[in-house]
N, C-alpha and C positions, 0 to 999 in steps of 0.2 A: 252315712255321709263321708266317713273316712275312706270307705271303699271306692266311692265315686271320685274322691279328690286324688287318689293314688294315680290313676291313669293320666289325669290332667297334669299332675306334677311331673310325671315321667316324660310326657309329651313336651312340656315346656323346657325341661332340661335337655332333651334331645334336639330341640330346634335351635339352630345357631342364632345368636343375638344379631341385631342390626349392625352393631359396631364391628363384630367379627366378619359379617358378610361383606361390609364395605372395605374394611381395612385388613382382612385376613390375608393368608399367604397366596390366595388365588387372585388378589388384586394388587400385586406389587407395583404395576405401572401406575395405578391410581394413587397409591401411597407416595410414590416418587413425585408425581405431579403436584400433590398437595404440599409436599415439602418445598418444592421449587417455586410454588406460586408466589410467595412474598418477594423472593428475589426477582422473579420475572416481572412482577408488577412494578417494583421500584425501577428496574432497568427500562421497562417500557415507558414509564413516566418520564424519565430523564432523557430518553432517546426520541420518543415520539412527540413530546411537547415542543421542543425546539423546532422540529421539522414542520409541525402544523403551524406554529407561530411564524416561521419563515415564509411559508406559503401565504398566510394571511396578510402579513405586513408587506409582502412584495407588491400588493395592490394599493399601497398607500404611500404618500409622500410624508415620511415619518422622520423627524429629527431627534427622536428620543423622548420628547415630551408631548408634542401634538402630532396628530396623524390626520391627513386629508386624503380622501379617496381619489385615486387617479386611474383606477382600472389597470389596463395594460400599459400605462404610460411609462413605467419604469423599464419594462421590457423593450418598448419601442425606442426609448432613449439609448439603451445599450446597443440595440441593433444599428442605430445611426451614429454611434460614437466611434471615432477613429481610435481613441484610447482603448476601448474594449476590443476593437479589431486587432490592435497590437498585442494585447494580452492573450487573446485567443490564439494568435499566431505563435506566441511563445509556448503555449500548451501543445500546439500541434508539432512544434519542433522537438519538444520533450518526448512526445509520442513517437516521432520518427526515429528517436535515438533508443527506443526500447530494445531493438535487436542487439545493440551493444551491451545494454544492461544484462541481457539474457546470455549472450555468447561468451563474454569475458570470464565470468565465474565458471561456466561450463568447461572452457578450455583449461582453466586452472585446476578444476576438480579432476579432469582426466589426467593431467600431468601428475598431480599429487597422488591420485589413486594408482598411477603407474610406478610410484616410488622412485621418481627422479632424484638426483643427488640434491640433498638439502630439503627434501619434501616435508620433514617434520618441522623445520624452522618456518617454511612458507605457510604451512597449515596453521601454525600457532600465530604467526604474524597477521594473517588474513582474518582468522577467527577473532583476534583481539579487537578488530574494528567494530564488532557487534556490541562490545561493552562500552563504547564511547557514546556520550550524548551528542545529539546533533549540534548543540551549542558549542561544545568543545571542538568538534570537527570543523564547524564554520570558522571559529576563531583561528585555529591552526592553519587552515587552507587560505584564509584571508591574508595571513602573514606570509605564506608561501608565495601568493600571487602579488604581494605588494611590490612597489617599485624597487625597494631595497631588500627584497626578500630573496630566499635561496634560488627560486626559479630564474629570476633575472640575473643573479650572480652566476649561475650556470651558463646562461646565454652570453654573458660578457666573456667568459672563458673561451668560448668558441667564436668570439668576435661577431655576435649577433646583437643588433641594437635592442636594448630592453624596452619593455612597454609597461604602462600602468594598466594591467590586465582588467582590473575591476572598474576602471574609469571609462572604458569604451563599450558601447552597447554590444556588438557582436562577440568581442572577446570575453566580456563579462558573462554573457549567457553560456558561451562555450566552457568557461571556467566553472560555472555553476553545474553544468551537466557532468563534467569530469568528476567534480567533487561528489555529486549524487551517485554516480556509478561506483566510485570507490567506497562510499558509505555503505551501500547495499551489497558489496562484494562478499562480505563474510556470510551474510544470510543466504545468498545464492550458493555459496560453497557448501554450507550445511545441507541445503536441500539436495544438491547434486551428488554429494558424497553419499548421502543416504540412498539415493537412487542407484548409484554405481555399486554400492554394497549389496543391493538386492539382485544384481545381475549374476546369474550362475557363472562361475569362472570357467566352466567347460565350454561355454559359448564363445567367450573371448579367446580361449586357447585354440578352439577350432578355427576361428577367424584368422588368427595369427598363422596357423599351419597352412591356411588357404592363401596366404600372402597379403592379408589386410594389414596395412601399416598407416600410421599418421592420420592424415585427413580422410583417407578411404575408410579406415576403421571407425573414425568419428562419424562420418556421414552415413555409412551403410550398415553399421552394426550398433554403435552406441546410441545414436540419436533415435532410431526406431524403438529401441528398448527403453529409452528415457523419455518417451513422448509425454507421459502423464506429468512427470516432474517439470519438464520444460513448459508445458501448458500452465501448470500451477504457478511457476515463478514468473511467467509472462504476465498473467493476470495480477499477481502480487506487485510486480514492477509498475504496471499501468496505474493501479490504485495509488501506489505511493508517489508516483510522478505527479498525480493530480491533487493529492490530499495530504502529503507528508513532507513537503519541502519548506514549510513555513519558517522553521528555525534556521535552516541554512540561508534562506533568502534574507531574513531579518538581520542575521549577524554579518553576512558577507557583503551584501549590496544594498539592503534596504529597498529592494525592488528597482533600483536605478542601475545606471544613469537614465533618467526619465522613467519610462516604464519598460525598459528593455529586458529586465529580468523579473518582471511582475507576472505572476500566474493568477488564475482565477481564485485559487485559495488565498493568496496573499492580498489580492485586490478587495476581497470581502473585508479584511481588516482595515485596509487603507480607506475604503469608501465609508465604512461605518464609523471608525474612531478618529480618523484624520479629517474626513470631509463632513462628518456628522450626518451622513445620508443613509440612514438605516433602512429605509424602504428599498432603495436601489441595491444596497448590499444584500438585502434579503432576496432580491430577484437574482443576483449573481449566485447566491447560495442555492437557490432552487435550480438554476441551470446546471450547476456543478453536481447537484444531487441527481438530476435526470441523466446526466452523462454517466455517472457511476451506476445507475440502474441499467443503462444501456450496456455497459461493460459486463455487468452480472448476467444479463440475458444472453449476451454473446458468448460468455463463458459456458453457460449451460448448454447452448446449442452446439458449441464445439465439442464439449465432452460427450454429448449424446451421439454426435456424428462419429466420434472415435469409437464408441461402443459398437 
């Protein structure tokens, strides 16, 4: 019996255990996924649950306590609402200003990368904007634009009549856009300086020897080599224009005067917590979510085309 047991014991010892086969060094990917699974499950719960609930309640007239089925009623009300049309137009104006969001930090990055006089100071000053919260930025710029603020004081020096910039619809929206561009300038500078640092200096030197200077250098040499970075920051700017200006709007204008500075993002808050119309606010959230999905799809198509 001992002789028969010896081969079986040897076979059992040579055969790898189930634990080793599943979690051994040949299944590193599986081990990594098992470690990530709890975090992914928590993240999915807190991200997917609000999205699903927003879709669900967008079909109800819901005031926070009682919900009545209205089908597509909330969406139809939005389509026929002049207020929603004004808000959508504000988002389109923000979208039309995206080239400015993208171009200004690129020009500054090229100047700083060229080591113009004082480039270290400008780099530090612009980078510093990334450390400021949007609330602080909004408070400071609201003071700058106020009737007795520094901007109007400068206009008085050159004998231009001052304005209450945040009290008039067109000027308030323009002031908000300028503030947003300034707020994201530091982030754009980081992205573009990283891209410029990846360009071989031999290429730039060869372009200079061929006579490329200023705008010609930027348009024919730097922009083609920086295409990926420009595409990334363009998508980044679009997403932030639609979904990351709440704090600036809340602090600077409160969405006013009227709805002249209200965006879809901010209107979700107004409709839900000021008007107690959670069903319609959910419908606005769904529309904004679909817009962002469209931006993501467009980004993937553009990147594939570039390849």
